[in-house]
N, C-alpha and C positions, 0 to 999 in steps of 0.2 A: 155523270158518265152515262153515255148512251150505248146500249148493247144492240148490235145489229146481228140478226140471225140470217145466215145465208142459206139459201136452198138452191139446189142445182136441178136443172131440167132433166138430165139423164144420169144414170149411174153406168159407169163404164163396165161393161161385161166382156170378158175376154173369151173369144170363141176358142174351142179346142183346136189343137194342132191337127194337121192332116193325119199324122200317125195315130194320135189318140182317137180321132173320129173313126178310124178303121179298127180300133180295138188293140192297137199296138202301143208299146211304150218306147220312147227314144232311149238309146243307150248312152252311157257316159263316155267321156273322151278316153278314159283308160280302157274301157271295154272296146271302143272303136280301134284303138292302137293295137290291142292284143288280137283283135279280129283280123287286122291287116297282117300281123305276124303269122297267124294261123294260115291265112290264104297264101302267103309267101312260102310257107313250109309245104303246103299242098302242091304248089307249082313246082317246087324243087323235087318233090317226089315224082311227079309226072314227067318232068324233064329227065330225071335219072333213069326212069324205066323205058324211055323212048329208045335208047341205044341197045336194049336187050333184043337180040335177033330172034330168039325162041318165043314165038307168040304166046304159047301156053304159060311159060314162065313169067312173061311180062304181064299177062292178064292176072295171074295169081298174085303177083306183087301188088298190083293196083287194087285187087279185091281185098287183100289183107290191109293195105293202107286205108282204104275207104271204110272198112269195118272198124278200124281203130278210131278214125275221125268221127264216125257215126256214134260209136259207143260213148264218146265224151262230148257229144254235141250240145247238151243242155247244161254243161258245167258253167256256173256263173261266178264262182269265187276267183278273183284275179290271181291270187297266189297259186291256186291249183292250175289255172290256165297257163301261167308262166312255167310251172313245173312240167306240165304236159308238153309244151313247146320245146323245152330243153330236152326232155326225154325223147321226143320225136326226132329232133335233130341228131341226137346221139345214135338212135336206131337207124336213121337214114345213112349216117356216115359209116356205121358198121356194115350195113347192107351193101353200100358202094364198095367198101374194102373187100368184102367177101366175093362180090361179083368180079372185081378186078383180079383177085388172087386166083379165082377158079377159071379165069379166062373167058367168062361169059361176055364181059364188056372190056373195052380198052380204058385206060386211065381217063378220068373226067377232068 
């Protein structure tokens, strides 16, 4: 029996991805999906405040919403993110109902 030893000319070295070369880590698919849901919630908030005619009230609503989004910006736990999205939707619906009942906006 003859043993043949193989040697290869080069060793495959994988170059880092563009994100990793910039010091960033790619996110998982689940995080990507939740990020899209958060962005959709933010768009709903902005769309809901557009119909408020009182400029000061509209700005205050947007400031409050932005502060809430910023407060939880670095949350990475998927369960916590889902909880925050659910809570945010509930708060948005409550805000819409209050504004409609007070006559600030018409029904959306």
